[in-house]
Backbone as JSON Lines, residues from 0, in Angstrom:
{"i":0,"aa":"M","n":[95.66,91.98,106.05],"ca":[96.27,90.77,105.55],"c":[95.4,89.54,105.86]}
{"i":1,"aa":"N","n":[94.76,89.52,107.04],"ca":[93.9,88.39,107.38],"c":[92.73,88.27,106.44]}
{"i":2,"aa":"K","n":[92.18,89.4,105.97],"ca":[91.07,89.37,105.04],"c":[91.49,88.7,103.74]}
{"i":3,"aa":"F","n":[92.73,88.91,103.35],"ca":[93.23,88.27,102.14],"c":[93.18,86.75,102.26]}
{"i":4,"aa":"F","n":[93.62,86.24,103.41],"ca":[93.63,84.8,103.6],"c":[92.22,84.21,103.69]}
{"i":5,"aa":"L","n":[91.26,85.0,104.17],"ca":[89.88,84.54,104.21],"c":[89.28,84.45,102.81]}
{"i":6,"aa":"T","n":[89.7,85.35,101.92],"ca":[89.13,85.34,100.57],"c":[89.95,84.53,99.59]}
{"i":7,"aa":"L","n":[91.16,84.15,99.94],"ca":[92.01,83.39,99.03],"c":[91.35,82.1,98.53]}
{"i":8,"aa":"P","n":[90.74,81.28,99.41],"ca":[90.09,80.06,98.89],"c":[88.96,80.37,97.92]}
{"i":9,"aa":"I","n":[88.28,81.48,98.14],"ca":[87.17,81.85,97.27],"c":[87.71,82.21,95.88]}
{"i":10,"aa":"L","n":[88.85,82.87,95.85],"ca":[89.43,83.25,94.56],"c":[90.03,82.05,93.84]}
{"i":11,"aa":"I","n":[90.59,81.12,94.6],"ca":[91.24,79.96,93.99],"c":[90.24,78.9,93.58]}
{"i":12,"aa":"Y","n":[89.21,78.67,94.4],"ca":[88.28,77.57,94.17],"c":[86.84,78.03,94.03]}
{"i":13,"aa":"P","n":[86.53,78.99,93.18],"ca":[85.14,79.46,93.1],"c":[84.16,78.39,92.64]}
{"i":14,"aa":"T","n":[84.6,77.44,91.84],"ca":[83.67,76.4,91.4],"c":[83.33,75.47,92.54]}
{"i":15,"aa":"W","n":[84.25,75.24,93.47],"ca":[83.94,74.39,94.61],"c":[82.93,75.07,95.51]}
{"i":16,"aa":"L","n":[83.03,76.39,95.6],"ca":[82.16,77.12,96.51],"c":[80.7,77.08,96.07]}
{"i":17,"aa":"L","n":[80.46,77.06,94.79],"ca":[79.09,77.07,94.29],"c":[78.76,75.81,93.51]}
{"i":18,"aa":"A","n":[79.66,74.86,93.54],"ca":[79.51,73.69,92.69],"c":[78.51,72.7,93.25]}
{"i":19,"aa":"H","n":[77.98,71.91,92.36],"ca":[77.14,70.79,92.72],"c":[77.74,69.59,92.03]}
{"i":20,"aa":"G","n":[78.1,68.61,92.81],"ca":[78.82,67.46,92.28],"c":[78.03,66.68,91.26]}
{"i":21,"aa":"S","n":[78.74,65.88,90.51],"ca":[78.09,65.06,89.5],"c":[77.93,63.63,90.0]}
{"i":22,"aa":"T","n":[78.04,63.43,91.27],"ca":[77.95,62.09,91.84],"c":[76.51,61.56,91.81]}
{"i":23,"aa":"N","n":[76.37,60.26,91.77],"ca":[75.05,59.64,91.85],"c":[74.62,59.45,93.29]}
{"i":24,"aa":"D","n":[75.4,59.91,94.22],"ca":[75.16,59.68,95.63],"c":[74.58,60.92,96.29]}
{"i":25,"aa":"G","n":[73.3,60.89,96.59],"ca":[72.65,62.03,97.22],"c":[73.25,62.38,98.58]}
{"i":26,"aa":"F","n":[73.88,61.41,99.24],"ca":[74.48,61.68,100.55],"c":[75.56,62.75,100.45]}
{"i":27,"aa":"L","n":[76.29,62.75,99.35],"ca":[77.41,63.66,99.22],"c":[77.02,65.04,98.7]}
{"i":28,"aa":"H","n":[75.88,65.13,98.07],"ca":[75.53,66.38,97.4],"c":[75.54,67.61,98.3]}
{"i":29,"aa":"P","n":[75.02,67.55,99.52],"ca":[75.03,68.76,100.36],"c":[76.41,69.25,100.77]}
{"i":30,"aa":"I","n":[77.42,68.4,100.64],"ca":[78.76,68.82,101.06],"c":[79.69,69.07,99.87]}
{"i":31,"aa":"T","n":[79.15,69.03,98.65],"ca":[79.99,69.27,97.49],"c":[80.1,70.75,97.14]}
{"i":32,"aa":"G","n":[79.37,71.58,97.82],"ca":[79.48,73.02,97.62],"c":[79.42,73.74,98.95]}
{"i":33,"aa":"L","n":[80.31,74.68,99.14],"ca":[80.37,75.41,100.41],"c":[79.08,76.18,100.67]}
{"i":34,"aa":"D","n":[78.39,76.58,99.61],"ca":[77.14,77.32,99.8],"c":[76.12,76.49,100.55]}
{"i":35,"aa":"H","n":[75.92,75.24,100.15],"ca":[74.96,74.38,100.84],"c":[75.45,74.01,102.24]}
{"i":36,"aa":"L","n":[76.71,73.68,102.33],"ca":[77.27,73.28,103.62],"c":[77.1,74.38,104.67]}
{"i":37,"aa":"L","n":[77.44,75.6,104.3],"ca":[77.29,76.73,105.23],"c":[75.84,76.94,105.65]}
{"i":38,"aa":"A","n":[74.95,76.91,104.67],"ca":[73.54,77.16,104.98],"c":[72.99,76.1,105.93]}
{"i":39,"aa":"M","n":[73.33,74.87,105.7],"ca":[72.77,73.79,106.52],"c":[73.33,73.81,107.93]}
{"i":40,"aa":"L","n":[74.61,74.11,108.07],"ca":[75.17,74.27,109.41],"c":[74.55,75.48,110.1]}
{"i":41,"aa":"A","n":[74.33,76.56,109.34],"ca":[73.76,77.79,109.9],"c":[72.31,77.59,110.35]}
{"i":42,"aa":"V","n":[71.54,76.78,109.63],"ca":[70.17,76.5,110.07],"c":[70.2,75.85,111.45]}
{"i":43,"aa":"G","n":[71.08,74.88,111.62],"ca":[71.2,74.23,112.93],"c":[71.67,75.2,114.0]}
{"i":44,"aa":"A","n":[72.64,76.04,113.64],"ca":[73.16,77.01,114.61],"c":[72.09,78.0,115.04]}
{"i":45,"aa":"W","n":[71.34,78.53,114.07],"ca":[70.31,79.51,114.4],"c":[69.21,78.88,115.25]}
{"i":46,"aa":"S","n":[68.86,77.64,114.92],"ca":[67.82,76.97,115.72],"c":[68.27,76.81,117.17]}
{"i":47,"aa":"A","n":[69.56,76.54,117.37],"ca":[70.08,76.4,118.73],"c":[70.11,77.75,119.44]}
{"i":48,"aa":"L","n":[70.4,78.82,118.71],"ca":[70.38,80.16,119.32],"c":[68.98,80.54,119.76]}
{"i":49,"aa":"I","n":[67.98,80.2,118.94],"ca":[66.6,80.5,119.31],"c":[66.22,79.67,120.54]}
{"i":50,"aa":"G","n":[66.64,78.41,120.53],"ca":[66.44,77.54,121.67],"c":[65.08,76.88,121.73]}
{"i":51,"aa":"G","n":[64.9,76.08,122.75],"ca":[63.63,75.38,122.98],"c":[63.26,74.49,121.81]}
{"i":52,"aa":"R","n":[61.98,74.54,121.46],"ca":[61.46,73.69,120.38],"c":[62.01,74.05,119.01]}
{"i":53,"aa":"A","n":[62.59,75.24,118.9],"ca":[63.14,75.67,117.61],"c":[64.23,74.73,117.11]}
{"i":54,"aa":"I","n":[64.93,74.08,118.02],"ca":[65.99,73.16,117.62],"c":[65.43,72.02,116.77]}
{"i":55,"aa":"F","n":[64.19,71.69,116.97],"ca":[63.55,70.65,116.15],"c":[62.72,71.26,115.02]}
{"i":56,"aa":"I","n":[61.94,72.28,115.32],"ca":[60.97,72.82,114.36],"c":[61.65,73.51,113.18]}
{"i":57,"aa":"V","n":[62.64,74.35,113.44],"ca":[63.26,75.14,112.37],"c":[63.96,74.23,111.34]}
{"i":58,"aa":"P","n":[64.85,73.33,111.75],"ca":[65.46,72.45,110.74],"c":[64.44,71.54,110.03]}
{"i":59,"aa":"T","n":[63.41,71.12,110.74],"ca":[62.38,70.28,110.12],"c":[61.68,71.04,108.99]}
{"i":60,"aa":"A","n":[61.4,72.32,109.22],"ca":[60.77,73.13,108.17],"c":[61.66,73.19,106.93]}
{"i":61,"aa":"F","n":[62.94,73.32,107.14],"ca":[63.89,73.37,106.03],"c":[63.86,72.05,105.25]}
{"i":62,"aa":"I","n":[63.94,70.95,105.97],"ca":[64.0,69.63,105.33],"c":[62.71,69.3,104.58]}
{"i":63,"aa":"V","n":[61.58,69.62,105.17],"ca":[60.29,69.32,104.52],"c":[60.19,70.05,103.18]}
{"i":64,"aa":"T","n":[60.55,71.32,103.17],"ca":[60.42,72.06,101.91],"c":[61.53,71.72,100.93]}
{"i":65,"aa":"M","n":[62.64,71.16,101.42],"ca":[63.67,70.68,100.5],"c":[63.11,69.61,99.58]}
{"i":66,"aa":"V","n":[62.24,68.78,100.1],"ca":[61.63,67.72,99.28],"c":[60.83,68.35,98.15]}
{"i":67,"aa":"L","n":[60.04,69.35,98.47],"ca":[59.26,70.04,97.44],"c":[60.19,70.65,96.39]}
{"i":68,"aa":"G","n":[61.2,71.35,96.85],"ca":[62.17,71.96,95.93],"c":[62.89,70.92,95.08]}
{"i":69,"aa":"A","n":[63.23,69.78,95.7],"ca":[63.93,68.72,94.96],"c":[63.07,68.18,93.83]}
{"i":70,"aa":"W","n":[61.8,67.96,94.11],"ca":[60.91,67.45,93.05],"c":[60.74,68.49,91.96]}
{"i":71,"aa":"M","n":[60.67,69.77,92.33],"ca":[60.59,70.82,91.31],"c":[61.84,70.8,90.43]}
{"i":72,"aa":"G","n":[62.99,70.66,91.06],"ca":[64.24,70.62,90.3],"c":[64.34,69.4,89.42]}
{"i":73,"aa":"F","n":[63.97,68.26,89.95],"ca":[64.04,67.03,89.17],"c":[63.1,67.07,87.98]}
{"i":74,"aa":"L","n":[61.9,67.61,88.2],"ca":[60.92,67.71,87.11],"c":[61.18,68.9,86.19]}
{"i":75,"aa":"Q","n":[62.25,69.63,86.48],"ca":[62.67,70.79,85.69],"c":[61.6,71.89,85.65]}
{"i":76,"aa":"I","n":[60.89,72.06,86.74],"ca":[59.96,73.17,86.9],"c":[60.81,74.39,87.22]}
{"i":77,"aa":"M","n":[60.6,75.45,86.51],"ca":[61.45,76.64,86.68],"c":[61.3,77.25,88.08]}
{"i":78,"aa":"L","n":[62.42,77.54,88.66],"ca":[62.48,78.32,89.9],"c":[63.53,79.4,89.66]}
{"i":79,"aa":"P","n":[63.08,80.56,89.19],"ca":[64.03,81.62,88.85],"c":[64.88,82.03,90.05]}
{"i":80,"aa":"Y","n":[66.09,82.36,89.75],"ca":[67.02,82.9,90.75],"c":[67.29,81.94,91.9]}
{"i":81,"aa":"S","n":[67.3,80.64,91.61],"ca":[67.51,79.68,92.69],"c":[68.89,79.82,93.33]}
{"i":82,"aa":"E","n":[69.92,80.04,92.52],"ca":[71.26,80.22,93.09],"c":[71.33,81.49,93.93]}
{"i":83,"aa":"L","n":[70.67,82.54,93.48],"ca":[70.62,83.76,94.26],"c":[69.86,83.54,95.57]}
{"i":84,"aa":"G","n":[68.78,82.75,95.52],"ca":[68.04,82.42,96.73],"c":[68.9,81.69,97.74]}
{"i":85,"aa":"I","n":[69.77,80.8,97.25],"ca":[70.69,80.07,98.12],"c":[71.67,81.05,98.77]}
{"i":86,"aa":"A","n":[72.24,81.95,97.95],"ca":[73.2,82.91,98.48],"c":[72.55,83.85,99.5]}
{"i":87,"aa":"I","n":[71.34,84.29,99.2],"ca":[70.63,85.17,100.14],"c":[70.32,84.44,101.43]}
{"i":88,"aa":"S","n":[70.04,83.14,101.35],"ca":[69.79,82.38,102.58],"c":[71.02,82.39,103.48]}
{"i":89,"aa":"I","n":[72.2,82.32,102.87],"ca":[73.44,82.34,103.65],"c":[73.65,83.7,104.3]}
{"i":90,"aa":"V","n":[73.37,84.76,103.54],"ca":[73.49,86.12,104.07],"c":[72.56,86.3,105.27]}
{"i":91,"aa":"L","n":[71.3,85.92,105.11],"ca":[70.31,86.14,106.18],"c":[70.58,85.26,107.4]}
{"i":92,"aa":"L","n":[70.98,84.02,107.16],"ca":[71.33,83.15,108.29],"c":[72.56,83.68,109.02]}
{"i":93,"aa":"G","n":[73.54,84.17,108.25],"ca":[74.72,84.77,108.87],"c":[74.35,85.98,109.71]}
{"i":94,"aa":"L","n":[73.44,86.81,109.19],"ca":[72.97,87.97,109.96],"c":[72.29,87.55,111.26]}
{"i":95,"aa":"A","n":[71.44,86.54,111.16],"ca":[70.71,86.07,112.35],"c":[71.67,85.56,113.41]}
{"i":96,"aa":"I","n":[72.7,84.85,112.98],"ca":[73.67,84.32,113.95],"c":[74.55,85.46,114.49]}
{"i":97,"aa":"A","n":[75.0,86.35,113.6],"ca":[75.88,87.44,114.02],"c":[75.22,88.35,115.04]}
{"i":98,"aa":"F","n":[73.93,88.6,114.86],"ca":[73.23,89.49,115.78],"c":[72.45,88.74,116.84]}
{"i":99,"aa":"N","n":[72.74,87.44,116.97],"ca":[72.15,86.61,118.01],"c":[70.62,86.77,118.02]}
{"i":100,"aa":"E","n":[70.05,86.73,116.82],"ca":[68.61,86.93,116.66],"c":[67.86,85.72,117.2]}
{"i":101,"aa":"R","n":[67.09,85.94,118.21],"ca":[66.28,84.87,118.81],"c":[64.82,85.09,118.48]}
{"i":102,"aa":"G","n":[64.57,85.23,117.21],"ca":[63.23,85.56,116.75],"c":[62.19,84.51,117.06]}
{"i":103,"aa":"N","n":[61.02,84.81,116.63],"ca":[59.86,83.95,116.78],"c":[60.09,82.64,116.03]}
{"i":104,"aa":"I","n":[59.76,81.53,116.64],"ca":[59.96,80.22,116.03],"c":[59.19,80.11,114.71]}
{"i":105,"aa":"T","n":[57.98,80.61,114.67],"ca":[57.17,80.51,113.46],"c":[57.81,81.3,112.31]}
{"i":106,"aa":"V","n":[58.26,82.5,112.59],"ca":[58.91,83.32,111.56],"c":[60.19,82.63,111.08]}
{"i":107,"aa":"A","n":[60.97,82.1,112.01],"ca":[62.2,81.4,111.65],"c":[61.9,80.18,110.79]}
{"i":108,"aa":"A","n":[60.88,79.43,111.18],"ca":[60.52,78.22,110.42],"c":[60.06,78.58,109.01]}
{"i":109,"aa":"I","n":[59.28,79.64,108.88],"ca":[58.82,80.07,107.55],"c":[60.01,80.54,106.71]}
{"i":110,"aa":"G","n":[60.92,81.28,107.31],"ca":[62.11,81.75,106.6],"c":[62.96,80.61,106.09]}
{"i":111,"aa":"V","n":[63.29,79.67,106.97],"ca":[64.15,78.57,106.53],"c":[63.4,77.63,105.59]}
{"i":112,"aa":"A","n":[62.08,77.57,105.7],"ca":[61.3,76.77,104.75],"c":[61.47,77.32,103.34]}
{"i":113,"aa":"L","n":[61.45,78.63,103.21],"ca":[61.68,79.26,101.92],"c":[63.08,78.92,101.41]}
{"i":114,"aa":"F","n":[64.06,79.02,102.31],"ca":[65.44,78.67,101.93],"c":[65.52,77.21,101.49]}
{"i":115,"aa":"G","n":[64.8,76.35,102.19],"ca":[64.82,74.92,101.87],"c":[64.35,74.63,100.46]}
{"i":116,"aa":"I","n":[63.39,75.39,99.98],"ca":[62.91,75.19,98.6],"c":[64.05,75.44,97.62]}
{"i":117,"aa":"F","n":[64.79,76.53,97.8],"ca":[65.89,76.85,96.89],"c":[67.0,75.79,96.95]}
{"i":118,"aa":"H","n":[67.37,75.39,98.16],"ca":[68.42,74.38,98.3],"c":[67.95,73.04,97.72]}
{"i":119,"aa":"G","n":[66.72,72.67,98.02],"ca":[66.18,71.43,97.47],"c":[66.12,71.45,95.96]}
{"i":120,"aa":"F","n":[65.74,72.59,95.4],"ca":[65.68,72.73,93.95],"c":[67.04,72.45,93.32]}
{"i":121,"aa":"A","n":[68.08,73.05,93.91],"ca":[69.43,72.83,93.38],"c":[69.82,71.36,93.46]}
{"i":122,"aa":"H","n":[69.48,70.71,94.56],"ca":[69.79,69.29,94.69],"c":[68.99,68.47,93.69]}
{"i":123,"aa":"G","n":[67.7,68.77,93.57],"ca":[66.83,68.0,92.67],"c":[67.21,68.15,91.22]}
{"i":124,"aa":"A","n":[67.65,69.33,90.84],"ca":[68.07,69.56,89.45],"c":[69.3,68.74,89.09]}
{"i":125,"aa":"E","n":[70.04,68.31,90.11],"ca":[71.26,67.53,89.89],"c":[71.04,66.02,89.97]}
{"i":126,"aa":"I","n":[69.83,65.59,90.24],"ca":[69.58,64.15,90.32],"c":[69.74,63.55,88.93]}
{"i":127,"aa":"P","n":[70.66,62.61,88.77],"ca":[70.79,61.97,87.46],"c":[69.5,61.2,87.13]}
{"i":128,"aa":"F","n":[69.08,61.26,85.87],"ca":[67.83,60.6,85.48],"c":[67.9,59.09,85.64]}
{"i":129,"aa":"N","n":[69.1,58.52,85.61],"ca":[69.23,57.08,85.78],"c":[69.36,56.67,87.25]}
{"i":130,"aa":"A","n":[69.37,57.65,88.15],"ca":[69.49,57.35,89.58],"c":[68.1,57.06,90.16]}
{"i":131,"aa":"N","n":[68.09,56.36,91.26],"ca":[66.86,56.14,92.01],"c":[66.55,57.45,92.74]}
{"i":132,"aa":"Q","n":[65.52,58.17,92.3],"ca":[65.23,59.49,92.85],"c":[64.94,59.44,94.35]}
{"i":133,"aa":"F","n":[64.21,58.43,94.77],"ca":[63.88,58.31,96.2],"c":[65.16,58.18,97.02]}
{"i":134,"aa":"N","n":[66.06,57.29,96.62],"ca":[67.3,57.08,97.37],"c":[68.18,58.33,97.35]}
{"i":135,"aa":"Y","n":[68.23,58.99,96.21],"ca":[69.04,60.2,96.09],"c":[68.52,61.29,97.04]}
{"i":136,"aa":"I","n":[67.21,61.51,97.03],"ca":[66.61,62.52,97.9],"c":[66.78,62.12,99.36]}
{"i":137,"aa":"L","n":[66.54,60.87,99.67],"ca":[66.73,60.39,101.05],"c":[68.18,60.62,101.49]}
{"i":138,"aa":"G","n":[69.12,60.39,100.58],"ca":[70.53,60.6,100.9],"c":[70.84,62.02,101.28]}
{"i":139,"aa":"F","n":[70.39,62.98,100.44],"ca":[70.73,64.35,100.79],"c":[69.91,64.88,101.96]}
{"i":140,"aa":"L","n":[68.74,64.3,102.22],"ca":[67.99,64.7,103.41],"c":[68.68,64.23,104.68]}
{"i":141,"aa":"I","n":[69.22,63.03,104.66],"ca":[69.95,62.51,105.83],"c":[71.19,63.36,106.1]}
{"i":142,"aa":"T","n":[71.93,63.68,105.04],"ca":[73.12,64.51,105.22],"c":[72.73,65.9,105.71]}
{"i":143,"aa":"T","n":[71.67,66.46,105.15],"ca":[71.2,67.79,105.57],"c":[70.83,67.78,107.06]}
{"i":144,"aa":"A","n":[70.06,66.78,107.47],"ca":[69.67,66.68,108.88],"c":[70.91,66.54,109.77]}
{"i":145,"aa":"S","n":[71.87,65.77,109.32],"ca":[73.1,65.6,110.09],"c":[73.85,66.92,110.22]}
{"i":146,"aa":"L","n":[73.9,67.7,109.15],"ca":[74.56,69.0,109.21],"c":[73.81,69.96,110.13]}
{"i":147,"aa":"H","n":[72.49,69.88,110.14],"ca":[71.71,70.69,111.08],"c":[72.08,70.33,112.52]}
{"i":148,"aa":"V","n":[72.16,69.04,112.8],"ca":[72.51,68.58,114.16],"c":[73.91,69.05,114.53]}
{"i":149,"aa":"I","n":[74.85,68.93,113.6],"ca":[76.23,69.38,113.88],"c":[76.25,70.87,114.18]}
{"i":150,"aa":"G","n":[75.53,71.67,113.36],"ca":[75.48,73.12,113.59],"c":[74.87,73.46,114.94]}
{"i":151,"aa":"A","n":[73.78,72.77,115.3],"ca":[73.12,73.03,116.58],"c":[74.01,72.61,117.74]}
{"i":152,"aa":"F","n":[74.59,71.42,117.64],"ca":[75.44,70.9,118.72],"c":[76.66,71.79,118.92]}
{"i":153,"aa":"A","n":[77.31,72.19,117.82],"ca":[78.48,73.07,117.93],"c":[78.11,74.4,118.56]}
{"i":154,"aa":"T","n":[76.95,74.91,118.22],"ca":[76.49,76.18,118.8],"c":[76.23,76.04,120.29]}
{"i":155,"aa":"L","n":[75.56,74.97,120.67],"ca":[75.29,74.77,122.11],"c":[76.59,74.62,122.9]}
{"i":156,"aa":"L","n":[77.57,73.93,122.32],"ca":[78.87,73.8,123.0],"c":[79.58,75.14,123.07]}
{"i":157,"aa":"T","n":[79.51,75.9,122.0],"ca":[80.17,77.21,121.96],"c":[79.56,78.17,122.97]}
{"i":158,"aa":"L","n":[78.25,78.12,123.13],"ca":[77.58,79.01,124.07],"c":[78.02,78.77,125.51]}
{"i":159,"aa":"K","n":[78.56,77.6,125.81],"ca":[79.02,77.29,127.16],"c":[80.4,77.89,127.46]}
{"i":160,"aa":"K","n":[81.08,78.34,126.41],"ca":[82.42,78.92,126.58],"c":[82.31,80.37,127.04]}
{"i":161,"aa":"T","n":[83.37,80.85,127.66],"ca":[83.39,82.22,128.19],"c":[83.1,83.24,127.09]}
{"i":162,"aa":"Y","n":[83.74,83.09,125.96],"ca":[83.56,84.03,124.86],"c":[82.73,83.41,123.75]}
{"i":163,"aa":"G","n":[81.84,82.54,124.1],"ca":[81.05,81.81,123.13],"c":[80.19,82.7,122.25]}
{"i":164,"aa":"R","n":[79.51,83.66,122.84],"ca":[78.64,84.54,122.05],"c":[79.45,85.38,121.06]}
{"i":165,"aa":"E","n":[80.61,85.84,121.5],"ca":[81.47,86.63,120.62],"c":[81.97,85.76,119.46]}
{"i":166,"aa":"L","n":[82.32,84.52,119.76],"ca":[82.78,83.61,118.72],"c":[81.65,83.34,117.72]}
{"i":167,"aa":"L","n":[80.44,83.14,118.2],"ca":[79.31,82.92,117.31],"c":[79.01,84.14,116.46]}
{"i":168,"aa":"K","n":[79.17,85.34,117.03],"ca":[79.0,86.56,116.24],"c":[80.01,86.58,115.09]}
{"i":169,"aa":"A","n":[81.25,86.23,115.41],"ca":[82.29,86.21,114.38],"c":[81.95,85.19,113.29]}
{"i":170,"aa":"V","n":[81.5,84.02,113.69],"ca":[81.11,83.0,112.72],"c":[79.94,83.5,111.87]}
{"i":171,"aa":"G","n":[79.0,84.18,112.51],"ca":[77.87,84.74,111.78],"c":[78.32,85.76,110.74]}
{"i":172,"aa":"F","n":[79.25,86.63,111.12],"ca":[79.73,87.64,110.18],"c":[80.53,87.01,109.04]}
{"i":173,"aa":"I","n":[81.31,85.99,109.34],"ca":[82.04,85.29,108.28],"c":[81.05,84.64,107.32]}
{"i":174,"aa":"T","n":[80.01,84.02,107.86],"ca":[78.98,83.41,107.02],"c":[78.3,84.47,106.16]}
{"i":175,"aa":"L","n":[77.97,85.59,106.76],"ca":[77.37,86.71,106.04],"c":[78.26,87.16,104.89]}
{"i":176,"aa":"L","n":[79.55,87.35,105.17],"ca":[80.49,87.8,104.13],"c":[80.63,86.78,103.01]}
{"i":177,"aa":"L","n":[80.66,85.52,103.37],"ca":[80.73,84.47,102.34],"c":[79.46,84.48,101.49]}
{"i":178,"aa":"G","n":[78.32,84.71,102.12],"ca":[77.07,84.8,101.37],"c":[77.09,85.95,100.38]}
{"i":179,"aa":"I","n":[77.61,87.09,100.82],"ca":[77.73,88.23,99.92],"c":[78.68,87.9,98.77]}
{"i":180,"aa":"N","n":[79.76,87.2,99.09],"ca":[80.7,86.8,98.05],"c":[80.02,85.85,97.05]}
{"i":181,"aa":"F","n":[79.18,84.96,97.53],"ca":[78.46,84.06,96.62],"c":[77.58,84.86,95.67]}
{"i":182,"aa":"I","n":[76.96,85.92,96.18],"ca":[76.13,86.76,95.32],"c":[76.98,87.37,94.21]}
{"i":183,"aa":"F","n":[78.18,87.86,94.56],"ca":[79.06,88.42,93.54],"c":[79.51,87.36,92.54]}
{"i":184,"aa":"L","n":[79.8,86.15,93.02],"ca":[80.2,85.07,92.11],"c":[79.07,84.73,91.14]}
{"i":185,"aa":"I","n":[77.84,84.75,91.63],"ca":[76.69,84.47,90.77],"c":[76.56,85.55,89.71]}
{"i":186,"aa":"E","n":[76.74,86.8,90.14],"ca":[76.66,87.91,89.18],"c":[77.77,87.81,88.14]}
{"i":187,"aa":"L","n":[78.95,87.35,88.52],"ca":[80.04,87.19,87.57],"c":[79.75,86.09,86.55]}
{"i":188,"aa":"K","n":[79.02,85.07,86.98],"ca":[78.67,83.96,86.07],"c":[77.65,84.39,85.03]}
{"i":189,"aa":"T","n":[76.83,85.41,85.33],"ca":[75.77,85.81,84.39],"c":[76.21,86.92,83.47]}
């Protein structure tokens, strides 16, 4: 029965889960779809699990490549399977958190950098042509960085709790399952 309640919002609001708002405000774009919101919080969480310099390096790699992806999207340069890339990023980040993967900082940075291109592409493709592109991109970069900080901070606080690691594993598995669900939603759209 609990599984039903976890999937109920996905069945009722599938467009919200994968949607990208039509707002001219880049600040809001990362939070208009659960797919982006989850990924950005998960990047921060995973960086905190790795620890040390990863808390800065891993999210920075994501943000830097988001800019590249955003310009590709805005200029309408094709990036095949971008929505699938976003969904796979959620699956892999969920796996990393669920299994408390404290991998190599360089490998983690390269992985999230790839994810950042897909997320940035989706954001860039939504930039209205009459909007100030610089301000729009700056807006979603600020929100993205803020979500990374929130994910990292929440993870560090959770790790201090008695059952913190178990709770993070559960969050990782939920993220993983939502990522798999996003893949199915994408397949249903095609």
